[in-house]
Each structure stands twice: as C-alpha cells, then as structure tokens.
Phi, psi and omega in degrees: 000328180300315181296319179297316180298318180297320178294323179296310180298322180292318180294326178290326178295321180293334182270001183291156180298146173273120181227130182233119177291132180284334175213141182203157175278175181301136181244030190305314186288339177275324180292341177293343181082025178304140181256149172223164185276144164272110186062225179251359189244333192237147182253155176205167173293141176302137184268120181284161176304325180294322179294315178299317180297321178295318179297320178294324178293317176305314181296320179297318180296311181298319179295317177301312181300314184293314183287337175280334187224063187299308183293317179296323179296316178296319180295318180299314180295321182291340182241042180204170168227188184289349182258328189203156176249134177273091186294333179299332182264354182240089176063004182051045179253156170271183185299316180297318179296323179293319177303316180293317182297327181273359180061036185297316183300316180292321179295322176298315180297318180293320180294320181295330183298331185257009180270147180285336177247146176281125184232131173261125186226135167245140186228107176301148183298326177300318179294316179300319179303316181291326174291325180294331179302318178297315185289323177292320176301311182293327179291318187266344183247087182297317181259153178306137180295137177238132179253145177287162182298332182260018178299140182293149177290324180236139176274115181272358183252019176293151174268131178245108178294339182270006183066043180062049173302135182307321179295318180292318180293317180297318178296317180298317181293321177296316179299313180301315183295314181299315181292323179298321185260359177213051187300308184296318180292325177297315178297317180298324179298313182291335180273358178270160179277131178306132179084003184268167174297324179299323178295314179298320180294321180294319178292322176301316180292338179277355184310311181300320180292320179297317180294317181298320187271331183249349180100157183302326184290353179299336179297336180268354180274145179265104182235152183262157177301321183295326179290320176299317181298320180295315179297316180296319180299318178297319181293317180292317178300316182297318178298319180292316186284310185275311184067171183286347185243008181293150180294149179289131181275137177286143180266125178271133180285325186268115177226158174268142177290145173270100183266006183291000000 
C-alpha cells in the first residue's frame, strides 16, 4: 500500500497547476531543497512564500467557481473521479466549454488581483475538480462531518467516470480510509488556511490515519501538505455526498477524455 500511496501523491503533484511568479525575492534557502517535517512524522520540501501564495490563489479560484456555480459544481463532482470527468453527464460540454461555463477565467483574474506577487497560472480541469471538492464540502457541510462507529472503511457506491481506473480506485480507497480513521482531523485540515500553523497541526493529528492507511514507510516518503489536503478533500466530499446508504451508481463505459 505504501508504494501505491506514494504513486497517488506523486500523480497528484504532476496534475497540479503550473504557476510562475513574475517577480520574486531570492529563494536560495528553498532552492537548496531544505526539508521540514509534516507534523512530527512526515517530511516534505520546505514551502516557499511563492508556493503558499499560489496555494491560496488556487483556493480563491476554486471557491469563486463553486459559489458562482453551486449546482453545476455539485453535478461535476458527482459525475467524476480524481482522474476524469464524465462530460456526457455534465451539461454535455467538453473541457473548454466547461471552463467557460464555470467562469474559470474571470475567477483566475479576480484571484490574481489580490495577490502580493504577480502569478501566471494554468489550471487543468482535473486539478480544478479536485480543488472544488474541498470548497463544495465546506459550502455544504456547516458542521464537522461525523461518522458512525459502523461506517464502512471504503465507499463501494462511488461513481467512477473512468470505469474503475486503477488510479482512481486506489486514490478513492486511500481517501476513504484516511477520512474513516481521522474524520475530525481531516475536517480540521480543510478548515485551516493553506500554509498555516493550523494546517500543519491538522496534518500532524492525521499521522495515525496516514500510517494506518498508507503503511509505516509513508514516513520516509516526501509528500506535500497540498497533496495530503487533496486526498482528504476527496474523502470528505465523498462521505458527505454518498454516505453509507446512498444508491450504487452505475458505471458508464463511454466517457469523454479530459484533455484540459
């Protein structure tokens, strides 16, 4: 499971938005690759101010998109997984059409206006979808999610736009497991500000769940706070949306590729 977890975190990192600061101060101590701990158990690359600023911008964009398009955002999440979106079931739009329908360009422009650094960002729709999971959860779940003692470890009624692609299924199972065994800490993580002490404390509190679900060797893997947050967001949204008694969704074989 450790190898699978490392691949999941790595694949999500590759799907992250490309963001380039147009102007920045010296980043020497970050470029050295200095490591710091995620909580007390996990290591990651030290996060530069530019990375934190980019993460805050990502969150602003996703929040803008979700609050402007609440129903469409819920529909998109319900007909997608972490790997792909089933466009046939969501307004029958392609990736470009979905970007326009969600007002992504305007939300990007508005978010950039309030940043201290000028940032050029491109955001694949798959990445935006995963960021939207956090914002829809926070929008629809006023109080921290609580699971019953007999809640299943894995949700068998998730919808897979990829026809149960191994990557999508593995990510879902990791997300389900972490949230099942660290529900309160998972919720606290999403309610924290990216790059904050509260975020680090929440990830620290998630250590037992991460070890249980990904294996002891996860402590030796280099993972970022944002990747943990993405996995947790998918798990919390799924628990909120499907629940233990939701009907099983039929898997459609024919889907459109997400080329964004």
